[in-house]
N, C-alpha and C positions, 0 to 999 in steps of 0.2 A: 267358391271363389273368396279368394284371398284378398287380392289387391284388385283395383280399377283406378282409370285416369283420373284426377281429379277435374278436371272439365266437364267428363261424363257423368261423375258424380253429383256434382253440383247442379246439374240440369236435372239429373234423375230424380233429387229431392226437392227440386222446383225452388233452389234458391236463386236461378238463373232460368230466365225466360227460354233462351236457344242455348245449343250446345255453342253455337257460334261466338255468344257474348258470353259465355263462361272462358272459353279460349281467349277471349281479348282482353278479359278481366285480369286472366294469369299473365299475358302475355304483358301488359301493362303494369305488372308488378302490384295488383290488387288484391292476391290471393297468396296466403301463406299458408303452409302446412308444416305445423311444430316449428312454429318460428323461422322458417326458412323460405325464400321465395319459392314461390311453384311455378313452373311450366305447365302448359296445358297435359303434358304427357306423365307428369309426376305420379307416382303410385300413391293408392289412398286405403290404408288398413284400419280395422276398427281400433278403434283407442286414440287415433290420430285428432290433433287439435289444428281445426281450419280458420284462417280469418280472413273474412273476405269481404270487400267493397262492392257492394252490389245494388243498383237503385240508389247512390249516394245513400249507404247505410252501412255502416259497419256491423258485420255479423261475425261471431265467434262460436262455432258449434264444434260440438265431440262426435266422431264417427261410432255409431251402435252399430251398424248394420251396412255393408258393403254391396249396392245395387248398381245394376248396370242400366236398366231399363226405364223408363220413366213410369212412375206408378201413380195411384190418386193420392189425392192430398193427405187424408188421415194415414193411409200405410206411409207415406214419405215423413211425416211427422214421426214416427219412430225409428227412422233411420239416424237420426241425429237427437243430441242434447242442448239444446240451444243456452247458452252463457252470455249472451249479448247482455249488457248493461241496459236497465233502463234508461229511457230518453227522458233528459232533463225537461222538465213541464214549467220554466220559469217563463218570465215576460217576454214576447216576442221580440226582436228587435225590429226596429221601424225598416221599410225595403226601402226609402226614398233613395238611399244611398247606391242603388242600382243603377247604371247608367245602359243605353243600348247600346250597341256597338256603331262604331261610325258615327255618333251623336257631337263628336267634336269636344273641344276642350269644355271643362265646367265654365259655369258663369259664378260672377261673383255671389251671389244668391245661392246657387250649389255649393261653392266654397266654402261659405258660412254654413250652412246646413251640417255638412260634412265635419266641419273642425268642431261642432256642437255635437256631434253624435261621438266623434272622438273622445271628448272630454267627458261626457255622459259616461262611456265605458270605462273612463281612469277613474271615477272617483263614486264606487259603490256605497 
């Protein structure tokens, strides 16, 4: 087998939990094959570079083996080389700026806190 569908490959190497999730990511523009937007049926070959945003994480992988069936995790890791850069381990940003949907307008106190957060980000 020389090629397979990108959604099937993402599912089979366990980058996506379900094939439907992989197809949805493709349709949403979150998957690129060789820096081109990929549809779920786009072909994947050995040597292709896939950029995928799955589970709120950007992954960059190079295909080393084409498979169509879901396999165990150790075998799946042999099917690609991960080129994803390491996550930055800097100080975490406070989460107080997140508001619940439908919570209404920010209060004066909330607004001041948001302004302080913006000022803290600009002056490193």
